[in-house]
C-alpha positions in Angstrom: 105.1 152.0 -82.4 102.5 154.3 -83.8 99.5 155.7 -82.0 96.3 153.6 -82.8 93.5 155.6 -84.5 90.4 156.5 -82.4 88.4 153.9 -84.4 91.0 151.1 -83.5 90.8 152.0 -79.9 87.0 152.0 -80.0 87.0 148.7 -81.7 89.5 147.2 -79.1 87.5 148.5 -76.2 84.2 147.1 -77.6 85.8 143.8 -78.0 87.4 143.9 -74.5 83.9 144.8 -73.1 82.3 142.0 -74.9 84.9 139.4 -73.7 84.2 140.5 -70.2 80.4 140.4 -70.5 80.5 137.0 -72.1 82.9 135.5 -69.5 85.2 134.6 -72.2 88.2 136.7 -71.0 90.3 133.6 -70.1 93.7 135.4 -70.4 92.4 138.6 -68.8 93.3 140.6 -72.0 89.9 142.5 -71.9 90.4 143.2 -68.3 93.9 144.6 -68.7 93.0 146.6 -71.7 90.1 148.1 -69.8 92.3 148.8 -66.7 95.0 150.4 -68.7 92.6 152.6 -70.6 91.3 153.9 -67.3 94.8 154.5 -66.0 95.8 156.2 -69.1 92.8 158.7 -68.7 94.1 159.4 -65.1 97.6 159.7 -66.2 96.6 162.1 -69.1 94.7 164.1 -66.6 97.8 164.3 -64.3 100.0 165.3 -67.3 97.7 168.2 -68.2 97.6 169.4 -64.6 101.5 169.1 -64.3 102.0 170.9 -67.5 99.6 173.8 -66.5 101.4 174.1 -63.1 104.8 174.2 -64.7 103.8 176.6 -67.5 101.7 179.1 -65.7 102.9 179.4 -62.2 102.5 178.1 -58.7 99.1 179.2 -57.5 97.5 177.3 -54.6 94.5 176.0 -56.8 96.9 174.6 -59.5 99.1 172.9 -56.8 95.8 171.4 -55.2 94.7 170.2 -58.5 98.1 168.5 -59.1 98.0 166.8 -55.7 94.4 165.4 -56.3 95.6 164.0 -59.7 98.6 162.5 -58.0 96.4 160.9 -55.3 94.2 159.4 -57.9 97.0 157.5 -59.7 98.6 156.6 -56.3 95.3 155.1 -55.1 95.1 153.1 -58.3 98.5 151.6 -57.5 98.3 150.8 -53.9 94.8 149.2 -53.9 93.9 148.1 -50.4 97.1 148.9 -48.4 96.7 150.0 -44.8 98.2 153.4 -45.4 97.5 154.4 -49.0 97.9 158.0 -48.3 100.3 159.7 -50.7 100.4 163.1 -49.0 100.2 163.5 -45.3 96.7 164.6 -44.3 96.3 168.0 -42.6 
């Protein structure tokens, strides 16, 4: 499957937003697309931080950035669970 162009993505996002605003998202396609777009942004940030960490060393700040990015994606997955902590709090 080929990556969609920026224009195709923008068009799909506009359509998804319009479906949601007009209350015509019966099958939740707009909702799912917007959710996956947000999730993809968080995963892309995580990928970049992990790549930087692996390439350039094991500094405390880089490790902290990686942990924060992992926590964001974890929080998105667990929702309202009682103990949604990915890392033990110090």
